C-alpha positions, 0 to 999 in steps of 0.5 A: 457738907450737909448733915445728910452727906456726913451721915452717908459717908459715915455709913460708907466708912462703917460698911468698909470696916465691917466688910474687912473685919468679916472677911479677915475673920474667915481669911483662911477659908479662901483658896486665893487672894481673888476669892478674898477680894471678891468676898470683900467687894461683894460684901461692900456692894451688898451693904451699900445697896441695903444703905440705898434701900433704906436699911442702914443707919439713919439714912432713908431710902434713896432714889438713884436718878439718871440725870439725862433721862430722869428715870429712877433706876431703883424704882420698884426694886430692892437694890440689895436683892437684885445685886445678890442675883446679878453678882452671882452670874453677872455676864448671864444676866440679861433681865433679872 
């Protein structure tokens, strides 16, 4: 693996550990396992979007490219901002 790839995976491991620890600290706030899992996965998704936006570690902003159309999916948006809006109401979001 390249140094960039190693850095990327280290950041993912950090995100995983951070998200688990944050949510374990507030475990008693959740009524059931589903709420806990939703919180943990939300935290992980949000942090990964921040990482791709360039707000984490040494990794610079990354473009997500559709290899079929060559469209840059995250062109002109901050993924972590959009994920907050979308994950709140995923099935009611037609054009956020």
